[in-house]
N, C-alpha and C positions, 0 to 999 in steps of 0.2 A: 573246228572239231580236231580233237586229239586222235591219234592213231592209236589203235590197241596193240601195245607192245607187250610180248613175253606170254601171250595167251597160247593154249595148246592148239596145235594146228587143226585138229579134228573138231573144234568148236567154233572159233572164228579165227581165220588166218591173220597173219601179221607180214609184215615186211614185202618181200617181193610176192609171196603167195597172195597177199591182199591186193597188190597192185593188179596182179594177174586176174583175180576174181573179178575186180571192177572193170577191167578192159574186156572180159569175156562177157560181162552183162550188158555193156555198151553194144556189143555185136548182136546180142538178142534183141536189144531195143531196135537196131536196124532192121533184124527180120521180122520183128512183130510190125514195124511200120509198112514193110512191103506186103505183108500179109493184110493189114487193114486197107491198103489201096486198092485191093482187089474189089473191094465193096462189100456191103452188108449183106446183100441178098445172093448168097453163094446157093449152088444146088444143094439139096437135102442129101445128097451122096457124099458132099464134100466133108471129110472129117475134121478139116480144120474150122469149119463153119460151127460144127458142134463144140469144138474145143474152146473157141473164143466167140461164144453166142451172145454174151451179155454186152452188148455195143450201145444201146439206147435203152435203159431200164425204167420200168415205171416205179413210182414212189412206193406204192402199196399193192396188196393182192397175195395170193396164195402160191403163185408160180415161183420156181427157183430163181428166176431173174430179178424179182422185185427187191428193193432195198429193205423193205420189211423183213423178208426172209433172211436177208444177211445180219441185220442188226436188231431183230426182235429181242434177243436176250439181253442186250444193253440198254433197252428202253426201262424207264421206272415201271414197278409194279403196278398193272392195271392198264397201261398205255398200249393199246391194240393196234394203233395207228400211227404211222410216221407222220402223216400230215396233221392230225389232231395234236400230236406231242410239240412238234415244232411250231404250229401256229399258235398254241396255247403258251409255250415258252415265250415266243417274240410277239405275243399281243400288242405290247405297246410299240412296236415297230411296225405293225401293219400298214400297208401302203408305202412305206419307207424302207422295208427290209431288203438287203442285198444278199445272194446266195451264190454259191460255188460248188459245182461237182468237178473234182480232180480224178480223170481217168475215164471220163466218158463225156459225150456231146450234151447231156443234161436235159434235153428236149422233152423227153416224156417225165423226167423226175419233176421239173418245175411245172410241167402240165398239170400235175397231179394236186397242186395246190389251188386254194381258193382264189377266184380270178382277182388280180391286182393286188394280192398279198404281198408280193415281192416288187419292188420298184425296178429293180436290174438283177437279172441272173446270168451266170457265166459257165459255160462247160469248157475245161481245160483238157483236151484229148490229144493224142499223139497223132491220129488222123481222123478227119471227119468221113467216116466210111460210106456216107450216104452220096458223096459226090458223084460216084459213078452211076447212080440210078436218077437220071435227069430229072424225070417227071415227078418222082417222090420227093426229090431235093428241093425242087421249084417251091412244092406244096409245104414241105417242112420249114424252109427258110422264111417263108411268108408267115407261117403261124408263129415262128420265133421272133420274127421282127414286131409282131403285133403284142407279144409278151414283153418285150425289150430284152430278148434273151440272145446272147452273142456267144459264139464260140471261137476259142484261141486254140490253134493247132500247135502242139509243142510236147516234148517230154517233161512230165511233171517233176523228173528227176533232173532237170536241167536248169541252172541259174537264169539262163538266156529267156526261158518261158516266164519266169517271174517278172523281168522287165517288162514283157509285153502285158502281162497282167496288171502290173503297177499302173502303166498307161491307160488301160481300160477302167481301172477303178478311180483314177484322177483324184488319189489321196484318200479315198473313202476305205472303210473297213467292211468286212462281211459279217452279217448276222448269223448265218448258216454255212457251214462247209460240210461237204461229205466227200469221202474218198472212198472208191472201191474198185479195184482192178481185177477182181475175179482171177482168172487164170492167167491175166497179164502179170500176177505176181511172181511168176516164174521167171520174169526178167529183172526182178530186184534182187540185189546181192544181199546174201545172209550176212550183214555187216552192220551192227548197231549204231555206229557213230554216223554212218552214210544216211540211214534211214531216219536216226534221231534229228540230223540237220534240218530236213524238210518237214518233219512233224512240227519242229520249231518255228519253221517259216509259217506253215499254216495257222499256228498259234497267234503269230505276231500279226497275222492279217485278220485275225477274229476280234471284232469289237466286244467291249464289256456286256455282259448278260448273253453273248452269243454261245452256239453249240456246235461242237465238231464231232463228226462221226469218221472213223477211220478204220481200216483193215490192214493188218500187218502179218508177214508170214509166219507160221507156226514155229519156224526155227527160232524165233524171238521168245518163245513162250518162257524159257528159263528167266527171262529179263522183265517180261511183262507184269507179272504178279508182283514182285518186290517194287517194281516203279509204281504199280497202282497202290501199294501198301505206303509208300513214301508220300504219295499226293494226300492220300486220307489222312495220315498221321501228321504232316507238316502244314498242311494247306486246307484243312477243315473250315469250311465257311466261305472260303474264297474260290476254291476250285471243287467241282462236283464230277464225279468220275466213277464209271462201271465198266467192266470187261467182261468178255466171254472167250475162254481159250479153245480154239479148234485143235482137233487131233491130228489131221493130215492123213490119217490112215485110210483103209477101204471103208467106206461107209461113214467117215468123220468128215467135219468140216475141213476145208483145204486151208483155211486162214484163220487168224484171231481177229477180234474186234474190241474197239473201245468207244465209249461216249464221253467227251469232256466239256463240261459247261464252265465258261470264264465268268465268275461273279464279280461283283464290286469289291475292289482290294485285292483282286488277282495279281500276282507278279507280273511284271512287264515281259520277263523272259520264261519260257516254259522249264520248269524244274525237271532235271533228268538225274539218272542216276549217276553218281560220283564214279570216274574211271577205275579206282580202286575196288569199288563194289562190284563193278562189271567184272573185273578180273576175278575177284573171289567167287562171284557166282559161276563164271565160266568154268572155272578149275573143279568145280563141285564141292 
C-alpha cells in the first residue's frame, strides 16, 4: 500500500506524523488487550464494562448490541433479519458455508443461524474475554465445539493473525464475513490506506457469491461515498454494495458501515480509490 504524501495534516497525516499515529494506535491495542483480559463479566459499576460492552453479540434483536442494530441500514429493502438475509443469500451453500467474525468471538452470532447452516465458523478477536469466567467458559466452549466454531486470538490489523486464520481455513474461503469493533474502533488509525489494506484482505478471503459486512470509522466518511459510487459505476453486476454513513456526534452513530457482495465475475482484488482521488478528496 502506498503512503499518503502531501495531504493536509489536519485530514490524513503523512510522513513522521503518520508513523507516530500508527505507533500510537499500536499502544491503544495493547491497552485494549489488557482491558479484555479482565474478563467479560465486570461489575455493573465498572465504566470500562459499559464502554466496551459488545464482546459477544447476537445476530438479530432490537438491543444496541445486536448486529442487526448496526447493519440494518445496509440490508436490502424489506430484509428485517440478518439471519434470513444471509441464509437466503447463501442458500446454495447451506451445510457447507464458512463464516468469520472479525473483532469478536462470534459465539452468539453464529448461534443465531439455523442449526448446521454453517459447516465451520470462526471468531477472530483480540482477547477471548470469557477465559476468566471458568464455569461459563467451559459451557461456551462445549457449545462452540458442537457447532464447529473456533476462536483465534489476535489483532485483526496484524498480518500474523491472518497466518493463523489461513491455517484454520486450510485453503478454503469464507461465504460470510462480518466485522464490527464497536468502541474498539477507537484503536483504529484514521488512515485510509491502513484500513483499506485489511478490507482488501477480507475481500480476498471471500468466496464468489459471498457477502461482507464491515464497520469503519466516521473519519473516513469523505472517502466512503466516492468509493461506493466507484463500485456502482464500474462494477455493476459483479459487485453489490450498500453503505450507511454514521455521524459520530452526540446522538449519532459512532461508525459507518457497508455491505459488499462478491458476485460471479467480480475482480480478484478489491477496487479502491486511486491515490490521486484520495488526495483530491482530502484537500476538499
